[in-house]
Each structure stands twice: as C-alpha cells, then as structure tokens.
N, CA and C atoms as a LAMMPS dump frame, in Angstrom:
ITEM: TIMESTEP
0
ITEM: NUMBER OF ATOMS
684
ITEM: BOX BOUNDS ff ff ff
-5.0000000000000000e+02 5.0000000000000000e+02
-5.0000000000000000e+02 5.0000000000000000e+02
-5.0000000000000000e+02 5.0000000000000000e+02
ITEM: ATOMS id mol type element x y z
1 1 1 N 115.795 472.823 307.814
2 1 2 C 116.466 472.205 308.937
3 1 3 C 117.529 471.255 308.412
4 2 1 N 118.73 471.282 309.035
5 2 2 C 119.828 470.453 308.556
6 2 3 C 119.516 468.995 308.813
7 3 1 N 120.168 468.124 308.063
8 3 2 C 119.964 466.698 308.242
9 3 3 C 119.814 466.004 306.923
10 4 1 N 119.263 464.785 306.938
11 4 2 C 119.099 464.009 305.716
12 4 3 C 118.106 464.681 304.804
13 5 1 N 118.307 464.589 303.461
14 5 2 C 117.364 465.192 302.519
15 5 3 C 116.003 464.543 302.606
16 6 1 N 114.975 465.34 302.416
17 6 2 C 113.6 464.839 302.423
18 6 3 C 113.344 464.053 301.153
19 7 1 N 113.083 462.743 301.234
20 7 2 C 112.906 461.937 300.013
21 7 3 C 111.724 462.373 299.19
22 8 1 N 110.761 463.115 299.8
23 8 2 C 109.579 463.518 299.064
24 8 3 C 109.774 464.861 298.366
25 9 1 N 110.959 465.499 298.554
26 9 2 C 111.208 466.795 297.926
27 9 3 C 111.971 466.665 296.627
28 10 1 N 112.211 465.444 296.18
29 10 2 C 112.967 465.236 294.953
30 10 3 C 112.226 464.257 294.076
31 11 1 N 112.71 464.058 292.86
32 11 2 C 112.034 463.154 291.941
33 11 3 C 112.241 461.705 292.351
34 12 1 N 111.372 460.774 291.899
35 12 2 C 111.559 459.35 292.215
36 12 3 C 112.899 458.823 291.74
37 13 1 N 113.396 459.31 290.596
38 13 2 C 114.664 458.815 290.08
39 13 3 C 115.802 459.281 290.964
40 14 1 N 115.775 460.561 291.428
41 14 2 C 116.8 461.044 292.338
42 14 3 C 116.737 460.3 293.655
43 15 1 N 115.51 460.057 294.152
44 15 2 C 115.354 459.33 295.403
45 15 3 C 115.952 457.929 295.286
46 16 1 N 115.732 457.285 294.12
47 16 2 C 116.308 455.962 293.893
48 16 3 C 117.819 456.006 293.951
49 17 1 N 118.404 457.038 293.295
50 17 2 C 119.862 457.172 293.296
51 17 3 C 120.393 457.391 294.71
52 18 1 N 119.697 458.219 295.537
53 18 2 C 120.139 458.47 296.898
54 18 3 C 120.071 457.187 297.719
55 19 1 N 119.017 456.395 297.49
56 19 2 C 118.88 455.129 298.207
57 19 3 C 120.033 454.196 297.884
58 20 1 N 120.419 454.128 296.597
59 20 2 C 121.556 453.307 296.192
60 20 3 C 122.814 453.754 296.917
61 21 1 N 123.035 455.072 296.973
62 21 2 C 124.258 455.605 297.563
63 21 3 C 124.314 455.295 299.059
64 22 1 N 123.175 455.395 299.749
65 22 2 C 123.136 455.156 301.19
66 22 3 C 123.329 453.684 301.522
67 23 1 N 122.663 452.846 300.758
68 23 2 C 122.593 451.436 301.134
69 23 3 C 123.652 450.565 300.48
70 24 1 N 124.44 451.113 299.579
71 24 2 C 125.518 450.354 298.979
72 24 3 C 125.05 449.22 298.103
73 25 1 N 124.039 449.446 297.302
74 25 2 C 123.538 448.413 296.402
75 25 3 C 124.637 448.016 295.425
76 26 1 N 124.768 446.748 295.161
77 26 2 C 125.809 446.251 294.28
78 26 3 C 125.663 446.853 292.892
79 27 1 N 126.787 447.078 292.196
80 27 2 C 126.753 447.789 290.899
81 27 3 C 125.811 447.178 289.886
82 28 1 N 125.796 445.843 289.742
83 28 2 C 124.953 445.25 288.715
84 28 3 C 123.481 445.458 289.032
85 29 1 N 123.116 445.317 290.314
86 29 2 C 121.729 445.55 290.702
87 29 3 C 121.362 447.014 290.469
88 30 1 N 122.311 447.904 290.743
89 30 2 C 122.085 449.33 290.506
90 30 3 C 121.782 449.598 289.036
91 31 1 N 122.487 448.9 288.153
92 31 2 C 122.258 449.058 286.716
93 31 3 C 120.811 448.717 286.377
94 32 1 N 120.351 447.558 286.876
95 32 2 C 119.001 447.11 286.522
96 32 3 C 117.928 448.005 287.139
97 33 1 N 118.13 448.411 288.378
98 33 2 C 117.124 449.221 289.036
99 33 3 C 117.046 450.619 288.44
100 34 1 N 118.204 451.231 288.198
101 34 2 C 118.211 452.553 287.579
102 34 3 C 117.606 452.496 286.181
103 35 1 N 117.985 451.452 285.434
104 35 2 C 117.423 451.293 284.094
105 35 3 C 115.926 451.1 284.146
106 36 1 N 115.449 450.346 285.158
107 36 2 C 114.021 450.12 285.284
108 36 3 C 113.259 451.398 285.581
109 37 1 N 113.826 452.232 286.442
110 37 2 C 113.178 453.506 286.751
111 37 3 C 113.115 454.381 285.513
112 38 1 N 114.249 454.463 284.787
113 38 2 C 114.269 455.281 283.565
114 38 3 C 113.276 454.755 282.539
115 39 1 N 113.202 453.408 282.421
116 39 2 C 112.267 452.814 281.466
117 39 3 C 110.825 453.108 281.873
118 40 1 N 110.549 453.088 283.167
119 40 2 C 109.192 453.398 283.638
120 40 3 C 108.763 454.785 283.202
121 41 1 N 109.665 455.767 283.405
122 41 2 C 109.33 457.131 283.017
123 41 3 C 109.129 457.239 281.518
124 42 1 N 109.983 456.568 280.752
125 42 2 C 109.866 456.646 279.294
126 42 3 C 108.542 456.046 278.826
127 43 1 N 108.19 454.894 279.377
128 43 2 C 106.957 454.233 278.95
129 43 3 C 105.723 454.993 279.436
130 44 1 N 105.806 455.566 280.634
131 44 2 C 104.689 456.339 281.154
132 44 3 C 104.355 457.493 280.231
133 45 1 N 105.408 458.156 279.719
134 45 2 C 105.188 459.299 278.841
135 45 3 C 104.773 458.873 277.439
136 46 1 N 105.457 457.829 276.918
137 46 2 C 105.237 457.472 275.519
138 46 3 C 103.942 456.703 275.29
139 47 1 N 103.447 456.037 276.322
140 47 2 C 102.269 455.193 276.135
141 47 3 C 100.979 455.875 276.568
142 48 1 N 101.062 457.128 277.037
143 48 2 C 99.866 457.82 277.474
144 48 3 C 99 458.229 276.307
145 49 1 N 97.783 458.639 276.634
146 49 2 C 96.821 459.013 275.596
147 49 3 C 96.879 460.49 275.267
148 50 1 N 97.753 461.252 275.956
149 50 2 C 97.828 462.691 275.733
150 50 3 C 98.48 462.985 274.392
151 51 1 N 97.892 463.904 273.629
152 51 2 C 98.503 464.389 272.391
153 51 3 C 99.391 465.573 272.748
154 52 1 N 100.671 465.293 273.03
155 52 2 C 101.573 466.34 273.48
156 52 3 C 101.762 467.416 272.421
157 53 1 N 101.694 467.038 271.143
158 53 2 C 101.876 468.014 270.077
159 53 3 C 100.835 469.113 270.096
160 54 1 N 99.626 468.785 270.592
161 54 2 C 98.527 469.748 270.59
162 54 3 C 98.759 470.899 271.554
163 55 1 N 99.631 470.695 272.548
164 55 2 C 99.871 471.756 273.533
165 55 3 C 101.159 472.516 273.253
166 56 1 N 101.849 472.169 272.179
167 56 2 C 103.106 472.817 271.844
168 56 3 C 102.895 473.977 270.873
169 57 1 N 103.779 475.014 270.941
170 57 2 C 103.758 476.046 269.901
171 57 3 C 104.022 475.403 268.542
172 58 1 N 103.484 475.983 267.481
173 58 2 C 103.639 475.383 266.155
174 58 3 C 105.028 475.586 265.567
175 59 1 N 105.757 476.607 266.029
176 59 2 C 107.106 476.836 265.53
177 59 3 C 108.062 475.756 266.006
178 60 1 N 108.852 475.173 265.097
179 60 2 C 109.753 474.082 265.465
180 60 3 C 110.793 474.503 266.495
181 61 1 N 111.178 475.763 266.477
182 61 2 C 112.214 476.22 267.403
183 61 3 C 111.639 476.806 268.686
184 62 1 N 110.307 476.843 268.802
185 62 2 C 109.673 477.351 270.019
186 62 3 C 109.124 476.217 270.893
187 63 1 N 109.274 474.997 270.427
188 63 2 C 108.807 473.841 271.184
189 63 3 C 109.476 473.806 272.568
190 64 1 N 108.698 473.503 273.596
191 64 2 C 109.202 473.467 274.966
192 64 3 C 109.114 472.029 275.493
193 65 1 N 110.244 471.388 275.808
194 65 2 C 110.188 470.012 276.312
195 65 3 C 109.294 469.896 277.537
196 66 1 N 108.441 468.881 277.549
197 66 2 C 107.512 468.671 278.648
198 66 3 C 108.06 467.719 279.703
199 67 1 N 108.995 466.851 279.311
200 67 2 C 109.563 465.943 280.293
201 67 3 C 110.846 466.545 280.863
202 68 1 N 111.105 466.368 282.168
203 68 2 C 112.33 466.913 282.764
204 68 3 C 113.555 466.171 282.241
205 69 1 N 114.71 466.84 282.199
206 69 2 C 115.918 466.178 281.699
207 69 3 C 116.228 464.858 282.398
208 70 1 N 115.915 464.76 283.688
209 70 2 C 116.239 463.536 284.431
210 70 3 C 115.446 462.336 283.931
211 71 1 N 114.302 462.579 283.284
212 71 2 C 113.488 461.475 282.769
213 71 3 C 113.92 461.053 281.376
214 72 1 N 114.862 461.773 280.795
215 72 2 C 115.314 461.509 279.432
216 72 3 C 116.581 460.675 279.47
217 73 1 N 116.586 459.555 278.787
218 73 2 C 117.752 458.662 278.753
219 73 3 C 118.965 459.374 278.169
220 74 1 N 120.051 459.434 278.923
221 74 2 C 121.323 460.027 278.489
222 74 3 C 121.113 461.443 277.923
223 75 1 N 120.348 462.218 278.655
224 75 2 C 119.959 463.556 278.177
225 75 3 C 121.158 464.412 277.796
226 76 1 N 122.147 464.496 278.674
227 76 2 C 123.288 465.378 278.418
228 76 3 C 124.087 464.938 277.203
229 77 1 N 124.081 463.63 276.904
230 77 2 C 124.858 463.128 275.763
231 77 3 C 124.145 463.377 274.443
232 78 1 N 122.837 463.573 274.495
233 78 2 C 122.068 463.887 273.281
234 78 3 C 122.204 465.359 272.921
235 79 1 N 122.273 466.193 273.944
236 79 2 C 122.237 467.638 273.714
237 79 3 C 123.646 468.212 273.699
238 80 1 N 124.348 467.887 272.641
239 80 2 C 125.699 468.391 272.401
240 80 3 C 125.753 468.918 270.969
241 81 1 N 126.629 469.873 270.69
242 81 2 C 126.783 470.301 269.296
243 81 3 C 127.472 469.204 268.483
244 82 1 N 127.191 469.175 267.192
245 82 2 C 127.897 468.23 266.318
246 82 3 C 129.36 468.643 266.275
247 83 1 N 130.229 467.715 266.62
248 83 2 C 131.661 468.032 266.724
249 83 3 C 132.211 468.555 265.399
250 84 1 N 133.067 469.54 265.496
251 84 2 C 133.684 470.146 264.311
252 84 3 C 134.938 469.374 263.925
253 85 1 N 134.73 468.156 263.429
254 85 2 C 135.819 467.281 263.007
255 85 3 C 135.447 466.681 261.65
256 86 1 N 136.452 466.205 260.887
257 86 2 C 136.129 465.59 259.593
258 86 3 C 135.21 464.386 259.778
259 87 1 N 134.118 464.309 259.006
260 87 2 C 133.183 463.183 259.159
261 87 3 C 133.693 461.92 258.49
262 88 1 N 133.224 460.802 258.99
263 88 2 C 133.485 459.496 258.389
264 88 3 C 132.301 459.141 257.495
265 89 1 N 132.577 458.736 256.266
266 89 2 C 131.502 458.36 255.357
267 89 3 C 130.885 457.03 255.807
268 90 1 N 129.568 456.973 255.738
269 90 2 C 128.851 455.771 256.162
270 90 3 C 127.59 455.626 255.327
271 91 1 N 126.966 454.482 255.429
272 91 2 C 125.672 454.232 254.801
273 91 3 C 124.711 453.75 255.883
274 92 1 N 123.442 453.674 255.546
275 92 2 C 122.472 453.122 256.495
276 92 3 C 122.839 451.687 256.843
277 93 1 N 123.254 450.93 255.839
278 93 2 C 123.641 449.544 256.1
279 93 3 C 124.834 449.461 257.046
280 94 1 N 125.758 450.408 256.952
281 94 2 C 126.883 450.455 257.88
282 94 3 C 126.383 450.583 259.309
283 95 1 N 125.469 451.529 259.524
284 95 2 C 124.956 451.78 260.869
285 95 3 C 124.172 450.577 261.387
286 96 1 N 123.396 449.959 260.513
287 96 2 C 122.635 448.77 260.912
288 96 3 C 123.553 447.639 261.365
289 97 1 N 124.795 447.641 260.889
290 97 2 C 125.741 446.587 261.232
291 97 3 C 126.574 446.854 262.474
292 98 1 N 126.443 448.031 263.08
293 98 2 C 127.213 448.315 264.286
294 98 3 C 126.76 447.418 265.434
295 99 1 N 127.702 446.802 266.175
296 99 2 C 127.31 445.966 267.324
297 99 3 C 126.615 446.802 268.392
298 100 1 N 125.619 446.186 269.042
299 100 2 C 124.864 446.873 270.084
300 100 3 C 125.253 446.323 271.45
301 101 1 N 125.343 447.21 272.427
302 101 2 C 125.673 446.797 273.79
303 101 3 C 124.452 446.179 274.465
304 102 1 N 124.697 445.246 275.371
305 102 2 C 123.607 444.609 276.109
306 102 3 C 122.966 445.61 277.068
307 103 1 N 123.82 446.386 277.744
308 103 2 C 123.336 447.382 278.701
309 103 3 C 124.057 448.701 278.448
310 104 1 N 123.285 449.783 278.4
311 104 2 C 123.856 451.131 278.359
312 104 3 C 123.255 451.895 279.532
313 105 1 N 124.1 452.384 280.424
314 105 2 C 123.605 453.092 281.603
315 105 3 C 122.908 454.394 281.211
316 106 1 N 121.871 454.775 281.947
317 106 2 C 121.114 455.986 281.591
318 106 3 C 121.898 457.273 281.704
319 107 1 N 123.075 457.226 282.353
320 107 2 C 123.909 458.425 282.43
321 107 3 C 125.306 458.173 281.846
322 108 1 N 125.41 457.175 280.964
323 108 2 C 126.705 456.829 280.383
324 108 3 C 127.234 457.95 279.497
325 109 1 N 128.509 458.313 279.647
326 109 2 C 129.09 459.353 278.786
327 109 3 C 129.315 458.831 277.378
328 110 1 N 129.498 459.733 276.441
329 110 2 C 129.843 459.338 275.076
330 110 3 C 131.253 458.742 275.069
331 111 1 N 131.4 457.631 274.347
332 111 2 C 132.701 456.992 274.203
333 111 3 C 132.807 456.385 272.807
334 112 1 N 134.021 456.09 272.386
335 112 2 C 134.242 455.36 271.144
336 112 3 C 133.558 455.967 269.936
337 113 1 N 132.731 455.16 269.276
338 113 2 C 132.051 455.579 268.046
339 113 3 C 131.201 456.833 268.27
340 114 1 N 130.691 457.004 269.474
341 114 2 C 129.814 458.139 269.748
342 114 3 C 130.538 459.485 269.729
343 115 1 N 131.841 459.452 269.683
344 115 2 C 132.619 460.69 269.6
345 115 3 C 132.904 461.076 268.154
346 116 1 N 132.474 460.238 267.221
347 116 2 C 132.725 460.479 265.801
348 116 3 C 131.52 461.129 265.112
349 117 1 N 131.823 461.837 264.033
350 117 2 C 130.796 462.42 263.173
351 117 3 C 130.713 461.58 261.899
352 118 1 N 129.51 461.285 261.455
353 118 2 C 129.302 460.458 260.265
354 118 3 C 128.501 461.227 259.221
355 119 1 N 128.845 460.976 257.982
356 119 2 C 128.134 461.581 256.854
357 119 3 C 127.557 460.472 255.988
358 120 1 N 126.24 460.503 255.815
359 120 2 C 125.563 459.564 254.915
360 120 3 C 125.217 460.345 253.656
361 121 1 N 125.92 460.051 252.57
362 121 2 C 125.765 460.842 251.34
363 121 3 C 124.385 460.68 250.726
364 122 1 N 123.808 459.477 250.844
365 122 2 C 122.444 459.277 250.356
366 122 3 C 121.75 458.166 251.124
367 123 1 N 120.597 458.527 251.65
368 123 2 C 119.689 457.563 252.266
369 123 3 C 118.3 457.945 251.799
370 124 1 N 117.289 457.261 252.326
371 124 2 C 115.911 457.589 251.947
372 124 3 C 115.113 457.895 253.213
373 125 1 N 114.57 459.106 253.264
374 125 2 C 113.763 459.531 254.399
375 125 3 C 112.37 458.925 254.268
376 126 1 N 111.968 458.18 255.301
377 126 2 C 110.702 457.45 255.249
378 126 3 C 109.635 458.028 256.181
379 127 1 N 110.069 458.578 257.299
380 127 2 C 109.125 459.016 258.325
381 127 3 C 109.745 460.186 259.072
382 128 1 N 108.942 461.19 259.409
383 128 2 C 109.453 462.327 260.18
384 128 3 C 108.327 462.916 261.017
385 129 1 N 108.639 463.239 262.266
386 129 2 C 107.65 463.83 263.159
387 129 3 C 108.374 464.578 264.263
388 130 1 N 107.622 465.386 264.997
389 130 2 C 108.157 466.098 266.154
390 130 3 C 107.687 465.381 267.412
391 131 1 N 108.629 465.018 268.26
392 131 2 C 108.277 464.392 269.53
393 131 3 C 107.79 465.49 270.477
394 132 1 N 106.496 465.475 270.8
395 132 2 C 105.915 466.53 271.61
396 132 3 C 106.382 466.537 273.047
397 133 1 N 107.071 465.47 273.482
398 133 2 C 107.557 465.399 274.855
399 133 3 C 108.913 466.062 275.01
400 134 1 N 109.868 465.703 274.121
401 134 2 C 111.218 466.279 274.242
402 134 3 C 111.55 467.255 273.12
403 135 1 N 110.613 467.427 272.162
404 135 2 C 110.73 468.4 271.072
405 135 3 C 111.741 468.028 269.996
406 136 1 N 112.355 466.86 270.053
407 136 2 C 113.248 466.438 268.978
408 136 3 C 112.456 466.194 267.699
409 137 1 N 113.066 466.501 266.56
410 137 2 C 112.528 466.062 265.275
411 137 3 C 113.086 464.661 265.032
412 138 1 N 112.204 463.674 264.987
413 138 2 C 112.588 462.275 264.799
414 138 3 C 112.383 461.885 263.342
415 139 1 N 113.443 461.372 262.734
416 139 2 C 113.385 460.979 261.323
417 139 3 C 113.843 459.531 261.198
418 140 1 N 113.258 458.811 260.252
419 140 2 C 113.668 457.437 259.983
420 140 3 C 114.201 457.345 258.56
421 141 1 N 115.403 456.768 258.434
422 141 2 C 116.034 456.643 257.12
423 141 3 C 116.328 455.177 256.814
424 142 1 N 116.357 454.869 255.524
425 142 2 C 116.658 453.509 255.074
426 142 3 C 117.672 453.556 253.936
427 143 1 N 118.241 452.407 253.626
428 143 2 C 119.228 452.327 252.56
429 143 3 C 118.575 452.465 251.185
430 144 1 N 117.37 451.933 251.053
431 144 2 C 116.648 451.985 249.789
432 144 3 C 115.286 452.648 250.016
433 145 1 N 114.579 452.913 248.926
434 145 2 C 113.272 453.561 249.013
435 145 3 C 112.153 452.597 249.394
436 146 1 N 112.45 451.308 249.48
437 146 2 C 111.454 450.296 249.841
438 146 3 C 110.867 450.611 251.22
439 147 1 N 109.559 450.666 251.322
440 147 2 C 108.897 450.984 252.583
441 147 3 C 109.132 449.924 253.665
442 148 1 N 109.5 448.731 253.261
443 148 2 C 109.76 447.671 254.229
444 148 3 C 111.234 447.527 254.581
445 149 1 N 112.085 448.384 254.023
446 149 2 C 113.519 448.304 254.298
447 149 3 C 113.806 448.648 255.757
448 150 1 N 114.814 448.003 256.368
449 150 2 C 115.162 448.334 257.757
450 150 3 C 115.62 449.783 257.884
451 151 1 N 115.312 450.375 259.027
452 151 2 C 115.542 451.81 259.191
453 151 3 C 116.426 452.137 260.393
454 152 1 N 116.981 453.339 260.332
455 152 2 C 117.775 453.924 261.418
456 152 3 C 117.113 455.234 261.812
457 153 1 N 117.073 455.512 263.098
458 153 2 C 116.514 456.779 263.575
459 153 3 C 117.585 457.867 263.569
460 154 1 N 117.192 459.048 263.121
461 154 2 C 118.025 460.244 263.133
462 154 3 C 117.245 461.295 263.912
463 155 1 N 117.919 462.027 264.797
464 155 2 C 117.2 463.024 265.59
465 155 3 C 117.887 464.383 265.538
466 156 1 N 117.053 465.406 265.335
467 156 2 C 117.52 466.79 265.348
468 156 3 C 116.91 467.451 266.576
469 157 1 N 117.716 467.695 267.622
470 157 2 C 117.159 468.208 268.88
471 157 3 C 116.727 469.666 268.784
472 158 1 N 116.08 470.128 269.846
473 158 2 C 115.521 471.477 269.872
474 158 3 C 116.569 472.531 270.223
475 159 1 N 117.801 472.139 270.463
476 159 2 C 118.859 473.065 270.861
477 159 3 C 119 474.213 269.866
478 160 1 N 119.266 475.407 270.386
479 160 2 C 119.261 476.627 269.57
480 160 3 C 120.255 476.583 268.416
481 161 1 N 121.414 475.948 268.637
482 161 2 C 122.441 475.948 267.587
483 161 3 C 122.045 475.113 266.375
484 162 1 N 120.992 474.329 266.512
485 162 2 C 120.584 473.478 265.393
486 162 3 C 119.198 473.87 264.874
487 163 1 N 118.68 474.986 265.362
488 163 2 C 117.353 475.46 264.956
489 163 3 C 117.249 475.626 263.45
490 164 1 N 118.271 476.204 262.822
491 164 2 C 118.217 476.444 261.377
492 164 3 C 118.068 475.151 260.598
493 165 1 N 118.674 474.074 261.094
494 165 2 C 118.559 472.775 260.419
495 165 3 C 117.134 472.241 260.527
496 166 1 N 116.466 472.485 261.633
497 166 2 C 115.081 472.056 261.803
498 166 3 C 114.163 472.81 260.84
499 167 1 N 114.385 474.121 260.749
500 167 2 C 113.565 474.927 259.841
501 167 3 C 113.835 474.564 258.382
502 168 1 N 115.075 474.177 258.097
503 168 2 C 115.432 473.817 256.73
504 168 3 C 114.704 472.554 256.273
505 169 1 N 114.72 471.503 257.106
506 169 2 C 114.051 470.269 256.691
507 169 3 C 112.536 470.487 256.648
508 170 1 N 112.002 471.324 257.519
509 170 2 C 110.579 471.651 257.48
510 170 3 C 110.22 472.318 256.153
511 171 1 N 111.057 473.281 255.727
512 171 2 C 110.818 473.992 254.47
513 171 3 C 110.95 473.059 253.27
514 172 1 N 111.952 472.199 253.299
515 172 2 C 112.152 471.267 252.191
516 172 3 C 110.978 470.3 252.066
517 173 1 N 110.484 469.81 253.19
518 173 2 C 109.349 468.886 253.151
519 173 3 C 108.087 469.585 252.658
520 174 1 N 107.93 470.861 253.02
521 174 2 C 106.75 471.615 252.577
522 174 3 C 106.689 471.692 251.058
523 175 1 N 107.841 471.737 250.403
524 175 2 C 107.875 471.779 248.938
525 175 3 C 107.386 470.477 248.315
526 176 1 N 107.374 469.429 249.126
527 176 2 C 106.844 468.134 248.678
528 176 3 C 105.414 467.927 249.18
529 177 1 N 104.817 468.987 249.717
530 177 2 C 103.441 468.89 250.186
531 177 3 C 103.289 468.197 251.529
532 178 1 N 104.38 468.12 252.293
533 178 2 C 104.34 467.419 253.583
534 178 3 C 104.498 468.436 254.699
535 179 1 N 103.555 468.474 255.635
536 179 2 C 103.582 469.439 256.73
537 179 3 C 104.249 468.841 257.966
538 180 1 N 105.229 469.564 258.493
539 180 2 C 105.933 469.112 259.697
540 180 3 C 105.839 470.188 260.77
541 181 1 N 105.211 469.862 261.877
542 181 2 C 105.17 470.707 263.071
543 181 3 C 104.766 469.791 264.226
544 182 1 N 104.644 470.312 265.455
545 182 2 C 104.343 469.417 266.581
546 182 3 C 103.056 468.611 266.447
547 183 1 N 102.142 469.027 265.587
548 183 2 C 100.895 468.288 265.414
549 183 3 C 100.828 467.51 264.102
550 184 1 N 101.763 467.731 263.209
551 184 2 C 101.703 467.091 261.889
552 184 3 C 103.035 466.427 261.545
553 185 1 N 102.932 465.26 260.973
554 185 2 C 104.109 464.492 260.578
555 185 3 C 103.71 463.039 260.419
556 186 1 N 104.696 462.168 260.322
557 186 2 C 104.415 460.747 260.201
558 186 3 C 105.081 460.143 258.982
559 187 1 N 104.458 459.101 258.444
560 187 2 C 105.018 458.371 257.307
561 187 3 C 104.867 459.196 256.029
562 188 1 N 105.96 459.3 255.28
563 188 2 C 105.906 459.992 254
564 188 3 C 105.21 459.103 252.968
565 189 1 N 104.424 459.697 252.072
566 189 2 C 103.757 458.881 251.041
567 189 3 C 104.749 458.077 250.211
568 190 1 N 105.885 458.699 249.913
569 190 2 C 106.97 457.968 249.25
570 190 3 C 108.287 458.463 249.813
571 191 1 N 109.267 457.582 249.873
572 191 2 C 110.555 457.931 250.45
573 191 3 C 111.253 459.008 249.619
574 192 1 N 111.973 459.891 250.309
575 192 2 C 112.693 460.971 249.642
576 192 3 C 114.19 460.836 249.9
577 193 1 N 115.019 460.98 248.848
578 193 2 C 116.468 460.893 249.054
579 193 3 C 116.971 462.038 249.919
580 194 1 N 117.909 461.733 250.801
581 194 2 C 118.405 462.736 251.736
582 194 3 C 119.853 462.444 252.112
583 195 1 N 120.548 463.482 252.535
584 195 2 C 121.901 463.369 253.075
585 195 3 C 121.847 463.723 254.552
586 196 1 N 122.68 463.056 255.345
587 196 2 C 122.642 463.225 256.798
588 196 3 C 124.055 463.445 257.327
589 197 1 N 124.175 464.345 258.294
590 197 2 C 125.43 464.574 259.006
591 197 3 C 125.111 464.547 260.491
592 198 1 N 125.796 463.682 261.243
593 198 2 C 125.504 463.632 262.666
594 198 3 C 126.453 462.729 263.427
595 199 1 N 126.253 462.723 264.737
596 199 2 C 127.087 461.918 265.63
597 199 3 C 126.355 460.644 266.027
598 200 1 N 127.102 459.552 266.12
599 200 2 C 126.521 458.279 266.541
600 200 3 C 126.054 458.38 267.986
601 201 1 N 124.951 457.695 268.27
602 201 2 C 124.405 457.66 269.632
603 201 3 C 123.691 456.331 269.82
604 202 1 N 123.965 455.661 270.952
605 202 2 C 123.302 454.383 271.23
606 202 3 C 122.178 454.592 272.242
607 203 1 N 120.963 454.297 271.822
608 203 2 C 119.782 454.433 272.667
609 203 3 C 119.551 453.125 273.422
610 204 1 N 118.448 453.049 274.168
611 204 2 C 118.098 451.794 274.82
612 204 3 C 116.839 451.221 274.161
613 205 1 N 116.574 449.963 274.442
614 205 2 C 115.486 449.255 273.774
615 205 3 C 114.144 449.632 274.402
616 206 1 N 113.334 450.383 273.652
617 206 2 C 112.003 450.75 274.102
618 206 3 C 111.14 451.022 272.875
619 207 1 N 109.931 451.452 273.079
620 207 2 C 109.015 451.708 271.976
621 207 3 C 109.475 452.959 271.229
622 208 1 N 110.18 452.763 270.125
623 208 2 C 110.791 453.884 269.423
624 208 3 C 110.607 453.73 267.918
625 209 1 N 109.865 454.644 267.332
626 209 2 C 109.714 454.63 265.889
627 209 3 C 108.809 453.53 265.376
628 210 1 N 108.913 453.302 264.068
629 210 2 C 108.085 452.296 263.403
630 210 3 C 108.665 450.904 263.582
631 211 1 N 107.912 449.914 263.114
632 211 2 C 108.38 448.52 263.239
633 211 3 C 109.592 448.259 262.359
634 212 1 N 109.847 449.146 261.398
635 212 2 C 110.995 448.943 260.508
636 212 3 C 112.329 449.383 261.136
637 213 1 N 112.266 450.109 262.248
638 213 2 C 113.507 450.53 262.916
639 213 3 C 114.208 449.286 263.434
640 214 1 N 115.486 449.107 263.029
641 214 2 C 116.139 447.815 263.235
642 214 3 C 117.435 447.897 264.039
643 215 1 N 117.69 449.004 264.715
644 215 2 C 118.897 449.12 265.531
645 215 3 C 118.685 450.158 266.617
646 216 1 N 119.445 450.004 267.714
647 216 2 C 119.432 451.009 268.773
648 216 3 C 120.341 452.189 268.447
649 217 1 N 121.183 452.007 267.442
650 217 2 C 122.082 453.091 267.046
651 217 3 C 121.315 454.16 266.279
652 218 1 N 121.663 455.404 266.559
653 218 2 C 121.064 456.555 265.886
654 218 3 C 122.184 457.493 265.416
655 219 1 N 121.809 458.474 264.641
656 219 2 C 122.625 459.663 264.452
657 219 3 C 121.894 460.757 265.219
658 220 1 N 122.532 461.264 266.285
659 220 2 C 121.847 462.142 267.23
660 220 3 C 122.89 462.856 268.092
661 221 1 N 123.065 464.155 267.91
662 221 2 C 122.319 465.069 267.052
663 221 3 C 122.724 464.922 265.586
664 222 1 N 121.85 465.4 264.717
665 222 2 C 122.111 465.291 263.287
666 222 3 C 121.323 466.326 262.517
667 223 1 N 121.782 466.589 261.305
668 223 2 C 121.034 467.44 260.367
669 223 3 C 120.719 466.62 259.126
670 224 1 N 119.589 466.934 258.52
671 224 2 C 119.115 466.19 257.347
672 224 3 C 118.775 467.178 256.238
673 225 1 N 119.265 466.907 255.043
674 225 2 C 118.962 467.726 253.861
675 225 3 C 118.426 466.838 252.75
676 226 1 N 117.285 467.21 252.202
677 226 2 C 116.753 466.458 251.075
678 226 3 C 117.6 466.712 249.832
679 227 1 N 117.76 465.678 249.043
680 227 2 C 118.549 465.768 247.811
681 227 3 C 117.632 466.064 246.64
682 228 1 N 118.162 466.705 245.606
683 228 2 C 117.329 466.987 244.398
684 228 3 C 116.799 465.708 243.78
C-alpha cells in the first residue's frame, strides 16, 4: 500500500536516518546520533560471546561476512581496489604521526590522504587473525620487533580481487609454523619482517586490536608480504 515506509520493515540504522530526514535534526546532532547507532552495532557484534570463526568456512577466500554492510563503519570506502598509482614511501612511525580527526562520519567518502597508496618497505608483523564478522584479515605492524612497540592495523578484505594476497600471507605464515584461518590466528611468537602496500583509511575509536594499537589510521585495503 502506498504511503510512508513501514519503520519496522527496515534496519534500526535506516530507520534512524529516515527519522533524521523527516524531522530535520540539526547536522551536529545527526553526527552524534548516527555515530552512536553505528557504534552500538559494532560493540554488539564485537563484544558478544559468539565465536564467529567457528561458523565460517576454513578457506580464507570463502569466508562469508555475517554483519550487513550497513552495520560496518564506512563499508563502501573499505571495499575498494588498491589504486593503480605510484605509492608514497612511508614507515610505521610515519603513519603513527598522522593527525586524527575528532569525528569521522560513518558514511564519509575517501578524501585527502585516503586517496593515496603507501608502501612500507619494512615493518614487523606482530599479530594476525581473521575477523569472523566481516571476514577481513586483520594484521598489526610495528616499526621495530619489540612486542611493546606501538602498532598500526593493516587489513586485507575478503574482496575477490585481493584473494590471492590473502592466500599468500597465509602460505607464508604457514612456513613459520603459524596457522591462519577463521578459527586460528592471534599474536605471533616473535615479530616477522614484512612489506606492506595499501591505501590509508581512518577508522573510528572502538575496541580494535591489541592494546599496542596506537592510531585510528590504517592501511586498508592492503597486501602484506613477509620478507626473507
């Protein structure tokens, strides 16, 4: 039947957006409310007791995201191919020094630094796992091999064009006796030297990675190769 959309036929986040549009909520309040809804979904998924990895296929490229795209912060900006442009050389310390924005909208487009590709010639891979909710391979890198060194998150998404990179890092880690799949991963016994190629991405402040992660900036999407 024609008329206003049924608020119960859509997701809570969509319903919130429709309410904003109808009622003319002021832009700043809209920022906080939309961010709060997105944060609620993120925390609901990340803080639950469910072992999402246990219900996923073991193949890294067969993983099926369990959370809908609308619940994922800046989903469309994460799932892009790495731009075919000359990369800018960077280090982990460079990325740690990038200024962070106070607020990043959950649907903000890529701008500025996020349109660039960066190459880290050598970092140290400290932690790697598969996020059973969105299927990204999450990696933590540091400037030095020290386990207490500040870290940056690097993510290799489940997108088909980057599948080979996921299988490559899985194979390389296996040669070091480390198993990576939706049920296995975590802190490496010792840091491994690695090179990274990826695009800058600014996340929001939430429960992400280990306590050593020291910035909201990531390389995402990105590929990681262990060095000899």
